[in-house]
C-alpha positions as a Python dict, from the first residue, in 0.01 Angstrom:
ca = {
    (1, 'M'): (0, 0, 0),
    (2, 'P'): (-121, 377, 42),
    (3, 'A'): (-414, 477, -210),
    (4, 'I'): (-214, 744, -388),
    (5, 'V'): (77, 472, -487),
    (6, 'P'): (-109, 381, -786),
    (7, 'F'): (-139, 713, -913),
    (8, 'F'): (237, 775, -872),
    (9, 'Q'): (298, 462, -1040),
    (10, 'W'): (63, 536, -1315),
    (11, 'C'): (230, 888, -1375),
    (12, 'D'): (586, 724, -1374),
    (13, 'D'): (458, 467, -1639),
    (14, 'T'): (308, 729, -1887),
    (15, 'M'): (446, 764, -2233),
    (16, 'I'): (560, 1134, -2161),
    (17, 'S'): (758, 1006, -1859),
    (18, 'Q'): (903, 727, -2047),
    (19, 'A'): (1025, 954, -2311),
    (20, 'I'): (1171, 1221, -2085),
    (21, 'R'): (1359, 929, -1907),
    (22, 'N'): (1473, 786, -2225),
    (23, 'S'): (1601, 1117, -2367),
    (24, 'R'): (1949, 1245, -2282),
    (25, 'I'): (1852, 1589, -2298),
    (26, 'A'): (1471, 1634, -2224),
    (27, 'F'): (1521, 1662, -1831),
    (28, 'P'): (1783, 1908, -1837),
    (29, 'V'): (1603, 2131, -2068),
    (30, 'I'): (1313, 2097, -1892),
    (31, 'E'): (1460, 2180, -1553),
    (32, 'N'): (1633, 2498, -1701),
    (33, 'F'): (1290, 2616, -1816),
    (34, 'H'): (1149, 2516, -1455),
    (35, 'L'): (1449, 2703, -1279),
    (36, 'F'): (1440, 3003, -1521),
    (37, 'A'): (1073, 3054, -1466),
    (38, 'L'): (1102, 3044, -1086),
    (39, 'T'): (1387, 3278, -1119),
    (40, 'V'): (1164, 3539, -1317),
    (41, 'L'): (874, 3469, -1035),
    (42, 'L'): (1109, 3519, -755),
    (43, 'G'): (1262, 3823, -923),
    (44, 'S'): (921, 3997, -1020),
    (45, 'L'): (802, 3927, -632),
    (46, 'V'): (1131, 4084, -486),
    (47, 'V'): (1069, 4397, -672),
    (48, 'L'): (731, 4435, -584),
    (49, 'V'): (821, 4338, -224),
    (50, 'L'): (1099, 4608, -214),
    (51, 'R'): (841, 4864, -386),
    (52, 'Q'): (615, 4765, -79),
    (53, 'F'): (878, 4845, 183),
    (54, 'G'): (954, 5168, -4),
    (55, 'L'): (1293, 5082, -139),
    (56, 'L'): (1222, 5103, -487),
    (57, 'Y'): (998, 5307, -756),
    (58, 'K'): (893, 5526, -456),
    (59, 'D'): (696, 5763, -678),
    (60, 'Q'): (476, 5494, -840),
    (61, 'P'): (195, 5335, -673),
    (62, 'I'): (230, 5006, -554),
    (63, 'S'): (-83, 4900, -772),
    (64, 'E'): (84, 5012, -1084),
    (65, 'V'): (409, 4819, -993),
    (66, 'A'): (192, 4496, -922),
    (67, 'A'): (9, 4549, -1266),
    (68, 'A'): (323, 4595, -1444),
    (69, 'L'): (474, 4268, -1295),
    (70, 'R'): (140, 4073, -1335),
    (71, 'P'): (242, 3926, -1683),
    (72, 'W'): (587, 3817, -1577),
    (73, 'N'): (420, 3659, -1270),
    (74, 'R'): (165, 3479, -1483),
    (75, 'W'): (389, 3367, -1766),
    (76, 'S'): (657, 3244, -1533),
    (77, 'L'): (403, 3048, -1310),
    (78, 'A'): (251, 2884, -1620),
    (79, 'V'): (592, 2765, -1734),
    (80, 'M'): (694, 2677, -1397),
    (81, 'L'): (386, 2456, -1342),
    (82, 'T'): (400, 2308, -1690),
    (83, 'S'): (751, 2214, -1667),
    (84, 'G'): (722, 2092, -1307),
    (85, 'L'): (448, 1867, -1404),
    (86, 'L'): (675, 1722, -1669),
    (87, 'L'): (980, 1669, -1407),
    (88, 'F'): (717, 1508, -1185),
    (89, 'L'): (607, 1289, -1458),
    (90, 'S'): (982, 1182, -1543),
    (91, 'E'): (1026, 1076, -1185),
    (92, 'A'): (717, 1014, -995),
    (93, 'M'): (806, 700, -786),
    (94, 'K'): (1130, 890, -676),
    (95, 'C'): (905, 1159, -574),
    (96, 'Y'): (655, 978, -382),
    (97, 'G'): (929, 879, -127),
    (98, 'N'): (1083, 1208, -109),
    (99, 'T'): (1042, 1427, 199),
    (100, 'S'): (1146, 1737, 7),
    (101, 'F'): (906, 1691, -258),
    (102, 'R'): (620, 1666, -18),
    (103, 'I'): (758, 1972, 163),
    (104, 'K'): (781, 2149, -172),
    (105, 'M'): (406, 2063, -268),
    (106, 'L'): (312, 2219, 60),
    (107, 'F'): (495, 2533, 13),
    (108, 'L'): (359, 2529, -339),
    (109, 'F'): (-8, 2483, -248),
    (110, 'F'): (-13, 2760, 29),
    (111, 'A'): (198, 2988, -206),
    (112, 'L'): (-47, 2969, -470),
    (113, 'L'): (-355, 2999, -221),
    (114, 'F'): (-187, 3313, -33),
    (115, 'Q'): (-97, 3460, -385),
    (116, 'F'): (-446, 3435, -543),
    (117, 'T'): (-658, 3479, -240),
    (118, 'I'): (-476, 3743, -16),
    (119, 'Y'): (-164, 3886, -175),
    (120, 'N'): (-274, 4006, -511),
    (121, 'R'): (-578, 4167, -357),
    (122, 'V'): (-384, 4348, -109),
    (123, 'V'): (-140, 4493, -389),
    (124, 'K'): (-412, 4588, -606),
    (125, 'N'): (-533, 4839, -360),
    (126, 'E'): (-216, 5006, -246),
    (127, 'G'): (-123, 5339, -316),
    (128, 'T'): (220, 5490, -267),
    (129, 'S'): (286, 5357, 68),
    (130, 'A'): (205, 4997, 187),
    (131, 'P'): (8, 4961, 559),
    (132, 'M'): (173, 4712, 790),
    (133, 'G'): (-75, 4462, 702),
    (134, 'G'): (76, 4478, 303),
    (135, 'K'): (424, 4470, 434),
    (136, 'I'): (348, 4149, 660),
    (137, 'A'): (154, 4009, 339),
    (138, 'A'): (464, 4070, 129),
    (139, 'G'): (718, 3895, 357),
    (140, 'V'): (485, 3601, 376),
    (141, 'A'): (427, 3558, 15),
    (142, 'L'): (824, 3594, -26),
    (143, 'C'): (865, 3327, 256),
    (144, 'L'): (654, 3080, 69),
    (145, 'W'): (799, 3115, -276),
    (146, 'F'): (1139, 3094, -146),
    (147, 'G'): (1020, 2792, 51),
    (148, 'V'): (907, 2644, -287),
    (149, 'G'): (1246, 2710, -447),
    (150, 'L'): (1462, 2570, -158),
    (151, 'A'): (1251, 2254, -102),
    (152, 'G'): (1282, 2199, -462),
    (153, 'R'): (1653, 2215, -467),
    (154, 'A'): (1671, 1969, -164),
    (155, 'I'): (1475, 1722, -370),
    (156, 'G'): (1785, 1610, -541),
    (157, 'F'): (2005, 1650, -253),
    (158, 'L'): (1852, 1575, 73),
    (159, 'G'): (1574, 1327, -45),
}
């Protein structure tokens, strides 16, 4: 038995996980918050990426657009991570054997790492036009976050 199985079993046995599983409405309500937060995160990221490519808000510096969207990004990320943890707890053992869950966690790890080490720094220093490096960073960030969303949707359908 792999060493991580007891952790997943413990998560699956917590009072919170049992309460969510025993409720008729808890899981769908939590999932709606999760999906809404992901939508807000992706939406704000798409706006910023479109600005970096010069397709929106051409007169505003990229750093100002990024600063205006930062609260939306942070709050949606906080809601997404909190609700995601609750969803995971409610079906931890199911997630253990789910390849899509593992792929989602990889995408999430790299998306968070890239967002907070590279991308946020890049957009903070951009003026009215993004250099090629900024555009590449925008594309990478967009791919990583959409990977999180797509792999998340695959959890229930592909396994």
